[in-house]
C-alpha positions as CSV (number, residue, x, y, z in Angstrom):
1,M,77.3,53.2,25.3
2,A,77.8,49.4,25.0
3,D,75.1,47.1,26.2
4,L,75.7,45.3,29.2
5,A,75.4,41.6,29.6
6,P,72.9,40.5,32.4
7,P,75.4,38.7,35.4
8,V,75.6,34.9,35.3
9,S,75.5,33.6,38.3
10,N,78.3,31.0,39.8
11,R,75.4,28.6,40.4
12,D,74.5,29.1,36.0
13,A,78.4,29.2,35.4
14,K,79.0,25.7,37.0
15,R,76.2,23.8,35.7
16,P,76.8,21.6,32.5
17,M,74.9,22.1,29.8
18,G,73.1,18.4,29.9
19,A,73.0,18.1,33.7
20,W,69.0,18.5,33.3
21,R,68.7,15.7,30.7
22,K,69.5,12.7,33.4
23,P,66.6,13.6,35.4
24,T,64.3,14.0,32.8
25,V,65.2,10.8,31.3
26,V,65.0,9.1,34.7
27,A,61.2,10.8,35.0
28,L,59.8,9.5,31.9
29,V,60.9,6.0,32.6
30,M,59.8,6.3,36.0
31,A,56.4,7.5,34.5
32,L,55.9,4.3,31.6
33,V,56.7,1.7,34.1
34,L,54.2,3.5,36.6
35,T,51.2,4.0,34.1
36,G,51.6,0.1,33.6
37,C,50.8,-0.7,37.3
38,A,47.4,-1.3,38.6
39,S,46.1,-2.5,41.7
40,D,42.6,-2.9,40.2
41,A,42.4,-3.5,36.4
42,P,38.9,-4.7,35.6
43,Q,39.7,-4.9,32.0
44,S,43.0,-6.2,32.1
45,A,43.2,-8.4,28.6
46,L,45.9,-10.4,30.6
47,D,44.0,-11.5,33.4
48,P,41.2,-14.2,31.4
49,A,38.3,-15.1,33.4
50,G,36.9,-17.5,30.3
51,P,38.1,-20.2,27.8
52,Y,38.5,-18.0,24.6
53,A,40.6,-15.1,26.9
54,R,42.6,-18.1,27.8
55,T,43.0,-19.4,24.2
56,L,44.2,-15.4,22.9
57,D,46.4,-15.5,26.2
58,G,48.0,-18.8,25.3
59,L,48.4,-17.3,21.8
60,F,49.7,-13.9,23.4
61,N,52.2,-15.0,25.2
62,P,54.6,-17.2,23.0
63,V,54.1,-14.4,20.3
64,M,55.3,-11.7,22.6
65,W,58.3,-13.7,23.7
66,V,59.1,-13.9,20.2
67,A,58.7,-10.7,19.6
68,T,60.7,-9.6,22.7
69,A,63.6,-11.7,21.6
70,V,63.9,-10.3,17.6
71,F,63.5,-6.6,19.0
72,V,66.2,-7.8,21.4
73,L,68.4,-9.3,18.6
74,V,67.7,-6.4,16.1
75,Q,68.8,-3.6,18.9
76,G,71.5,-5.6,19.9
77,V,73.4,-5.6,16.4
78,I,72.3,-1.4,16.1
79,V,74.3,-1.2,19.3
80,Y,77.2,-3.5,18.4
81,S,77.5,-1.6,15.0
82,V,77.0,2.2,16.5
83,F,80.4,1.3,19.2
84,K,82.3,-1.1,16.7
85,W,82.0,0.9,13.7
86,R,81.7,4.7,15.2
87,R,84.2,7.6,13.7
88,R,87.3,7.4,15.7
89,A,89.5,10.5,16.7
90,G,92.1,10.3,13.9
91,D,90.1,8.7,11.4
92,D,89.9,10.2,7.6
93,D,87.0,12.3,7.6
94,D,86.6,11.3,4.1
95,A,86.7,7.4,4.7
96,M,83.7,5.4,4.1
97,P,83.1,2.4,5.8
98,A,82.6,-1.2,4.0
99,Q,79.2,-1.4,2.3
100,L,77.3,-4.6,2.6
101,H,74.6,-3.6,-0.3
102,G,74.7,-6.6,-3.1
103,N,75.6,-9.2,-0.5
104,T,73.6,-12.2,-1.6
105,K,74.0,-14.2,2.1
106,L,73.1,-11.2,3.9
107,E,70.2,-10.7,1.8
108,I,68.8,-13.9,1.8
109,G,69.2,-14.5,5.1
110,W,67.5,-11.3,6.7
111,T,64.6,-12.0,4.4
112,I,63.7,-15.9,5.0
113,L,64.5,-15.4,9.0
114,P,61.6,-13.3,9.5
115,A,59.5,-15.0,6.6
116,L,60.2,-18.1,9.1
117,V,59.1,-16.7,11.9
118,L,55.7,-15.0,10.7
119,A,55.0,-18.4,8.9
120,L,55.8,-20.2,12.8
121,V,53.5,-17.7,14.2
122,A,50.7,-17.9,11.1
123,I,50.7,-21.8,11.9
124,F,49.2,-21.4,15.6
125,T,47.5,-18.4,15.0
126,I,45.0,-19.4,11.9
127,P,43.3,-22.3,13.9
128,V,42.6,-19.7,16.4
129,I,40.9,-17.8,14.4
130,F,38.2,-20.6,13.2
131,E,38.0,-21.6,16.6
132,L,37.2,-17.4,17.9
133,H,34.6,-17.6,14.6
134,A,33.2,-20.7,15.3
135,K,29.0,-21.1,15.7
136,P,28.5,-23.7,18.4
137,A,25.1,-25.3,18.1
138,D,24.4,-25.5,21.8
139,A,25.5,-21.7,22.5
140,L,23.2,-18.6,24.0
141,E,22.6,-16.7,21.0
142,V,22.5,-13.1,21.6
143,S,21.8,-10.3,18.4
144,V,24.3,-7.2,19.3
145,T,24.0,-3.6,18.1
146,G,26.4,-1.1,18.5
147,A,24.9,2.3,18.1
148,K,26.0,5.9,19.0
149,Y,27.2,5.5,21.7
150,W,25.6,2.6,24.2
151,W,25.2,-1.1,23.2
152,G,21.8,-3.3,22.6
153,Y,20.9,-6.7,23.2
154,T,18.1,-8.8,21.8
155,Y,17.9,-13.0,23.0
156,G,15.5,-14.4,20.7
157,T,13.3,-17.3,21.7
158,Q,15.3,-20.0,22.9
159,P,13.2,-22.7,25.5
160,E,16.7,-24.3,26.6
161,F,17.3,-21.3,28.0
162,G,14.0,-20.7,29.4
163,I,13.8,-17.6,26.7
164,T,9.8,-18.5,25.7
165,Q,8.5,-15.2,24.7
166,A,7.8,-14.6,21.1
167,D,9.5,-11.6,21.1
168,G,12.4,-12.8,23.2
169,I,14.5,-10.3,25.8
170,V,15.6,-6.5,24.5
171,T,17.6,-4.7,27.2
172,A,20.9,-2.9,26.5
173,N,24.4,-2.0,28.3
174,E,24.6,-4.9,30.2
175,L,24.7,-8.2,28.6
176,H,23.3,-11.0,31.4
177,I,24.7,-14.4,30.3
178,P,24.9,-17.7,32.0
179,A,28.4,-18.2,33.6
180,E,30.2,-21.9,32.0
181,Q,27.9,-21.5,28.9
182,T,29.4,-20.5,25.5
183,V,27.4,-17.4,24.0
184,L,27.2,-16.4,20.4
185,L,27.2,-12.9,19.6
186,R,25.9,-11.3,16.3
187,L,27.3,-8.2,16.2
188,T,25.8,-5.1,13.8
189,S,25.4,-1.7,14.0
190,P,23.1,1.2,12.5
191,D,25.4,3.9,12.2
192,V,29.2,4.0,12.0
193,I,32.1,0.7,12.9
194,H,32.0,-0.3,16.6
195,S,34.3,-2.8,18.3
196,F,32.4,-5.2,21.1
197,W,35.5,-5.5,23.4
198,A,35.1,-7.1,27.0
199,P,38.4,-8.2,27.7
200,R,38.4,-10.8,30.1
201,L,36.3,-13.1,28.4
202,N,37.8,-12.7,24.6
203,G,39.2,-9.9,22.1
204,K,37.9,-7.0,20.0
205,A,35.4,-7.9,17.5
206,D,34.6,-5.4,14.9
207,V,30.7,-4.2,14.5
208,V,30.6,-3.2,11.1
209,P,27.1,-1.2,9.5
210,G,25.4,-3.6,7.0
211,R,27.3,-6.6,8.1
212,E,26.7,-9.3,10.4
213,H,30.0,-10.4,12.3
214,T,30.0,-13.6,14.9
215,W,32.2,-13.7,17.9
216,L,32.0,-15.9,21.1
217,L,31.9,-15.2,24.9
218,E,32.2,-17.4,28.2
219,A,32.6,-17.2,31.8
220,D,34.3,-19.2,34.3
221,K,32.2,-18.3,37.1
222,P,29.4,-15.8,37.7
223,G,30.6,-12.4,38.1
224,V,30.4,-8.9,36.2
225,Y,32.8,-7.9,33.8
226,S,33.6,-4.4,32.5
227,G,34.2,-3.8,28.5
228,Q,33.7,-0.9,26.4
229,C,34.2,-0.1,22.7
230,G,37.4,-0.6,21.1
231,E,37.1,1.2,17.7
232,F,36.9,5.3,17.9
233,C,33.5,6.1,16.8
234,G,32.9,9.7,17.2
235,T,32.2,12.1,19.9
236,S,31.5,10.0,22.9
237,H,33.6,6.8,22.1
238,A,35.2,6.7,25.4
239,N,32.3,6.8,26.9
240,M,30.4,3.5,25.4
241,R,30.8,1.1,27.7
242,L,29.3,-2.3,28.5
243,K,29.0,-5.1,31.6
244,V,28.6,-8.2,30.9
245,V,26.8,-10.0,34.1
246,A,27.6,-13.8,34.4
247,H,25.0,-15.9,36.4
248,D,24.7,-18.7,38.1
249,Q,21.9,-20.9,37.1
250,A,19.5,-19.9,39.8
251,G,20.9,-16.4,38.8
252,W,19.8,-16.6,35.4
253,D,16.6,-18.5,35.9
254,D,15.6,-15.4,37.7
255,W,16.9,-12.6,35.7
256,V,15.1,-14.4,32.8
257,E,12.1,-14.8,34.0
258,R,11.8,-11.0,35.3
259,M,13.0,-9.6,32.1
260,Q,10.0,-11.7,30.8
261,R,7.5,-10.1,32.9
262,V,5.5,-7.1,31.4
263,P,5.4,-4.2,33.7
264,L,2.0,-2.8,34.9
265,E,0.8,0.6,34.0
266,P,0.9,3.1,36.7
267,V,-2.7,4.7,37.6
268,T,-2.2,7.0,40.2
269,G,0.4,9.4,41.7
270,S,3.8,10.7,40.3
271,A,4.1,8.0,38.2
272,A,0.8,7.7,36.2
273,R,1.8,11.7,35.4
274,G,4.7,10.4,34.5
275,F,3.6,7.9,32.4
276,Q,1.5,10.5,30.3
277,L,4.8,13.1,29.9
278,F,6.8,10.1,28.5
279,A,4.2,10.4,25.6
280,Q,4.3,13.9,25.8
281,K,7.7,15.3,26.0
282,G,8.6,12.9,22.9
283,C,10.2,10.3,24.7
284,S,8.1,7.6,23.2
285,G,9.2,8.6,19.9
286,C,12.7,7.1,20.4
287,H,12.4,4.9,23.5
288,Q,10.1,1.4,23.5
289,V,8.5,0.4,26.3
290,D,7.0,-3.4,26.1
291,G,3.2,-2.9,27.0
292,A,2.8,0.4,26.7
293,Y,4.9,2.5,24.0
294,E,5.8,-0.1,21.5
295,T,5.9,1.8,18.2
296,V,9.0,4.6,17.8
297,A,8.7,7.4,15.2
298,P,10.2,6.2,12.0
299,N,13.2,9.0,12.0
300,S,14.1,8.3,15.3
301,P,17.9,7.1,16.2
302,A,18.8,4.1,17.5
303,A,17.6,4.4,21.5
304,P,17.5,1.8,24.3
305,N,14.8,-0.1,25.0
306,L,13.5,1.1,28.4
307,T,10.8,-2.2,29.2
308,H,12.9,-3.3,32.0
309,L,15.3,-0.1,32.7
310,F,15.2,-0.5,36.5
311,S,16.5,-4.1,35.9
312,R,20.1,-2.5,35.3
313,D,22.9,-0.8,37.2
314,C,23.9,1.8,34.6
315,F,22.4,3.9,31.9
316,A,23.9,6.0,29.0
317,G,26.5,3.6,27.9
318,C,27.4,2.4,31.5
319,I,28.7,5.5,32.4
320,Y,25.8,6.6,35.0
321,D,25.0,4.7,38.2
322,L,21.0,4.2,37.6
323,N,20.7,3.8,41.4
324,D,21.8,7.0,41.9
325,R,18.4,9.4,41.7
326,N,20.3,12.5,41.0
327,E,22.5,10.8,38.1
328,M,19.0,10.2,36.4
329,E,17.4,13.8,37.2
330,A,20.4,15.4,36.0
331,W,20.3,13.3,32.9
332,L,16.7,14.4,31.9
333,R,17.9,18.1,33.0
334,N,20.6,17.8,30.3
335,P,21.4,14.5,28.1
336,Q,24.3,16.7,26.5
337,R,26.1,15.8,29.7
338,K,27.2,12.9,27.7
339,A,29.3,14.3,24.8
340,G,27.5,13.4,21.6
341,S,24.2,12.3,22.9
342,L,21.7,11.7,20.2
343,M,18.8,12.3,22.9
344,V,17.2,15.9,22.4
345,V,14.6,16.8,25.3
346,G,13.1,20.2,26.3
347,A,13.1,21.8,28.9
348,L,11.2,19.8,32.2
349,S,10.2,21.6,35.5
350,E,11.6,19.7,38.5
351,Q,8.1,18.5,39.1
352,E,8.2,17.1,35.6
353,I,11.5,15.3,36.3
354,D,10.4,13.5,39.8
355,D,6.9,12.3,37.9
356,L,9.3,10.8,34.6
357,Y,11.7,9.3,37.1
358,A,8.9,8.2,39.5
359,Y,7.4,6.1,36.3
360,L,10.4,4.9,34.9
361,E,11.3,4.0,38.6
362,T,7.9,1.1,37.6
363,L,10.4,0.0,35.0
364,E,11.6,-2.9,36.6
């Protein structure tokens, strides 16, 4: 008995083979367009907020138009060629179109023209490269450490900026700067290649182990500027964020004065118990606290200095809100909630977590 084919509905029979293609193409185009739109884009390099970012923007725009013109020209020639010399009904199947191989004039032309375009771009690009790697004498200098997976900042003694203590200022995740002031960053890494990127203040700068790179920042006005690591560096690369906080002069003076105070050791209550736990649970083996726990274990991975922890708004690579107690306590329960975290802590009771939090809260 012959197999019976399943019945074909009239709807299926009338549907052309390629009917699905048009809506699919339209949907893909709309998706591409919509992913480029955002009502709030804090990391847009197309919205510069400082002179160095504007320098890059001023270079990017004309180069983009040149690239767009080249793209349109090349694609136009391709489309024209496809339609002009396409195979038509009645053409000899064995016929070949005229070959251009060996046309000296064309080959010289399409070799020289791109070279001239690139030479023109280079004329405008090379001075910008030197400008962005300059070392102004009156700049605020900050040493930046990119580590798995957070950012550390050390401000050396610079009396002209109010930093007078011998050890300078050490902090993490949030880079504080005075607005309308050039800042020279000295970038290093103890582990892998990272890339410092605050898009509204400047482009990306590689942070390479064993080398020191310099980079410049300046903010037009006070504000908070978001950034992140721009070079894949491991499991938590996407969670290696940063903030640049630009202050007016009064705000900068207040921040510097606050950062140069040594926190007092708590002597009673939950905070005092947390102070003891900080050493007993091994926290002091990795995290330095000035005036209390100043020597970390020699085999410790790079870890943030916690001296003024609660002067900051974020922690763990700036992905968690430090003003939310629940976030910090959840971190103490399980630091691996941030994938790839190198922090290891044993099991803590809820009372111990409360005591540690009480101590950390005194580090302002």
